[in-house]
C-alpha positions as CSV (number, residue, x, y, z in Angstrom):
1,X,4.3,-9.2,-27.0
2,X,6.9,-7.7,-24.8
3,X,4.5,-6.9,-21.9
4,X,3.4,-10.6,-21.8
5,X,7.1,-11.6,-21.7
6,X,7.6,-9.2,-18.8
7,X,4.6,-10.7,-16.9
8,X,6.0,-14.2,-17.3
9,X,9.4,-13.1,-16.1
10,X,7.9,-11.4,-13.1
11,X,5.7,-14.5,-12.4
12,X,8.9,-16.6,-12.3
13,X,10.6,-14.2,-9.9
14,X,10.5,-15.0,-6.2
15,X,8.7,-12.0,-4.7
16,X,7.8,-11.6,-1.0
17,X,5.0,-9.6,0.4
18,X,6.1,-7.1,3.0
19,X,2.8,-5.2,3.4
20,X,0.6,-6.4,6.3
21,X,-2.9,-5.3,6.8
22,X,-3.3,-6.0,10.6
23,X,-6.9,-4.9,10.6
24,X,-8.1,-7.5,8.0
25,X,-5.2,-10.0,8.7
26,X,-3.6,-10.4,5.3
27,X,-0.3,-9.7,3.6
28,X,0.0,-7.8,0.3
29,X,2.7,-6.6,-2.1
30,X,3.9,-3.1,-1.6
31,X,5.4,-1.1,-4.5
32,X,8.9,-1.8,-3.2
33,X,8.3,-5.6,-3.3
34,X,7.9,-5.8,-7.0
35,X,8.7,-2.5,-8.8
36,X,12.5,-2.8,-8.7
37,X,12.2,-6.3,-10.3
38,X,9.7,-5.0,-12.9
39,X,12.0,-2.1,-13.8
40,X,14.9,-4.5,-14.3
41,X,12.7,-6.8,-16.5
42,X,11.5,-3.7,-18.5
43,X,15.0,-2.6,-19.0
44,X,16.0,-6.1,-20.4
45,X,13.0,-6.1,-22.8
46,X,13.3,-2.5,-23.9
47,X,10.1,-1.3,-22.2
48,X,9.4,1.8,-20.2
49,X,6.5,2.6,-17.9
50,X,5.4,6.1,-17.0
51,X,2.7,7.0,-14.5
52,X,0.9,10.3,-14.7
53,X,-2.1,11.9,-13.0
54,X,-5.0,14.3,-13.8
55,X,-7.8,15.2,-11.5
56,X,-9.9,12.4,-13.0
57,X,-7.5,9.7,-14.1
58,X,-4.3,7.9,-13.0
59,X,-2.5,6.6,-16.1
60,X,0.3,4.1,-16.7
61,X,1.7,4.2,-20.2
62,X,4.0,1.3,-21.2
63,X,6.0,1.8,-24.4
64,X,8.8,0.1,-26.3
65,X,9.5,3.4,-28.2
66,X,7.1,2.4,-31.0
67,X,3.9,0.9,-29.6
68,X,2.2,1.9,-26.4
69,X,-0.3,0.3,-24.0
70,X,-2.2,2.7,-21.7
71,X,-3.8,1.6,-18.4
72,X,-6.0,4.0,-16.5
73,X,-7.8,4.1,-13.2
74,X,-10.3,6.7,-11.9
75,X,-8.6,8.9,-9.4
76,X,-9.7,8.5,-5.8
77,X,-9.5,11.0,-3.0
78,X,-8.5,11.1,0.6
79,X,-9.7,13.3,3.4
80,X,-8.0,12.0,6.5
81,X,-8.6,14.7,9.0
82,X,-5.5,16.2,10.6
83,X,-3.3,15.4,7.5
84,X,-1.9,18.1,5.2
85,X,-3.5,18.3,1.8
86,X,-0.2,17.2,0.2
87,X,-0.1,14.1,2.5
88,X,-3.6,13.1,1.3
89,X,-2.6,13.6,-2.4
90,X,0.6,11.6,-1.8
91,X,-1.3,8.7,-0.2
92,X,-3.7,8.6,-3.1
93,X,-1.0,8.7,-5.7
94,X,1.0,6.0,-4.0
95,X,-2.1,3.7,-4.0
96,X,-2.9,4.5,-7.6
97,X,0.7,3.7,-8.7
98,X,0.5,0.4,-6.9
99,X,-2.9,-0.5,-8.4
100,X,-1.8,0.5,-11.9
101,X,1.3,-1.7,-11.8
102,X,-0.6,-4.6,-10.2
103,X,-3.0,-4.4,-13.1
104,X,-0.3,-4.1,-15.8
105,X,1.7,-7.0,-14.5
106,X,-1.3,-9.1,-13.6
107,X,-0.1,-9.5,-10.0
108,X,-2.6,-11.7,-8.2
109,X,-3.2,-11.4,-4.4
110,X,-5.6,-14.2,-3.4
111,X,-4.9,-13.5,0.3
112,X,-6.9,-10.3,0.2
113,X,-10.2,-12.0,-0.7
114,X,-9.6,-15.0,1.5
115,X,-8.8,-12.8,4.5
116,X,-11.7,-10.5,4.1
117,X,-14.5,-12.7,2.7
118,X,-13.6,-16.2,3.7
119,X,-11.9,-19.2,1.9
120,X,-13.0,-20.8,-1.3
121,X,-15.3,-23.2,0.6
122,X,-17.6,-20.3,1.2
123,X,-17.1,-20.4,5.0
124,X,-16.2,-17.1,6.6
125,X,-12.9,-16.8,8.3
126,X,-13.4,-16.8,12.1
127,X,-10.8,-15.3,14.2
128,X,-10.7,-15.4,18.0
129,X,-11.8,-12.3,19.7
130,X,-9.1,-10.6,21.8
131,X,-9.3,-7.7,24.2
132,X,-6.3,-5.4,24.0
133,X,-5.6,-1.9,25.2
134,X,-6.2,-0.6,21.6
135,X,-9.4,-2.5,21.1
136,X,-11.9,-0.4,19.2
137,X,-9.2,2.1,18.1
138,X,-10.1,1.6,14.5
139,X,-13.8,1.7,14.9
140,X,-15.6,4.5,13.0
141,X,-13.0,5.0,10.3
142,X,-14.1,4.6,6.6
143,X,-12.3,2.3,4.2
144,X,-10.6,5.2,2.6
145,X,-9.4,6.5,6.0
146,X,-8.2,3.0,6.9
147,X,-6.2,2.7,3.7
148,X,-4.5,6.0,4.5
149,X,-3.9,5.0,8.1
150,X,-2.2,1.8,6.9
151,X,-0.1,3.8,4.4
152,X,0.9,6.2,7.2
153,X,1.7,3.2,9.5
154,X,4.0,1.7,6.9
155,X,5.8,5.1,6.3
156,X,6.0,5.7,10.1
157,X,7.5,2.2,10.7
158,X,10.0,2.7,7.9
159,X,11.0,6.1,9.2
160,X,11.5,4.7,12.7
161,X,13.4,1.7,11.4
162,X,15.7,3.9,9.4
163,X,16.2,6.3,12.4
164,X,14.4,9.2,10.6
165,X,12.7,10.3,13.7
166,X,12.0,13.8,12.5
167,X,9.9,12.4,9.6
168,X,8.1,10.1,12.0
169,X,7.4,13.0,14.4
170,X,6.0,15.0,11.5
171,X,3.5,12.3,10.7
172,X,2.6,12.0,14.4
173,X,2.2,15.8,14.9
174,X,-0.2,16.0,11.9
175,X,-2.8,13.7,13.5
176,X,-5.5,14.4,16.0
177,X,-5.8,12.2,19.2
178,X,-8.2,9.7,17.6
179,X,-6.0,9.2,14.6
180,X,-2.9,8.8,16.8
181,X,-4.6,6.1,18.8
182,X,-5.6,4.3,15.5
183,X,-2.1,4.7,14.1
184,X,-0.6,3.4,17.4
185,X,-2.7,0.3,17.2
186,X,-1.3,-0.5,13.7
187,X,2.3,-0.4,14.8
188,X,4.4,-3.3,16.1
189,X,5.8,-3.3,19.6
190,X,9.4,-2.6,18.4
191,X,8.4,0.5,16.5
192,X,6.4,1.8,19.4
193,X,9.2,1.2,21.8
194,X,11.8,2.8,19.6
195,X,9.6,5.9,19.0
196,X,8.8,6.3,22.7
197,X,12.5,6.3,23.5
198,X,13.1,8.9,20.8
C-alpha cells in the first residue's frame, strides 16, 4: 500500500523537532518539521492529501487518484479571551491539521507522555522549583487556552525572528494584560529583547 510506503520513507527521514512546550518541558514536531518531507514523499509515490473542515469534523483525505483513505478528528474549539474569532479558528485548524497528519503518518512522540506523566519506570518526572519574575504567569489557564498560547508564542517568535514586527504587534495588541504576561513567559530572551527594541 502506498500510504505504508510513505510512512516507512518518512520513518527513515531525519526529522528534528522544533516545537518546544516550555510549560511541560518537552519538544514536539510542528507541521513545518515534517509536512514538506511528507509532501515530497507523496509526490514521489503519486499520493495527494487534502485537509477539509466542517463544524463537526476535521478530515484528511489521502488519494492516489483511484483509492482514498479518509482520516477524521472531531473539531475542537478555542475561546482565548482577547483574540479575534478568526485567530481562534486559525489556531484550531492548525492544530487539527497537525494531528491529522501525525495520525496518518504514524508519527510517534514519546517525549510528550514522558514529560507530562513520568518515564516508563512509573516514577514521575521531578523538576527543580525555580522562582522567576514570570512565576505563576500561566496559572489559571485551561489546557485549551495553553495550547493556543503556545501556538501564539510560536507565531510571535517566528514573526520577530523574520522581522515581521507589525504581525507580532498585532498579536500583542489582541491580548489582555493577563494573556500578555502569559505569552511573555513563553518567549525566549532573544525574542523578548528584539521585540522590546522594536
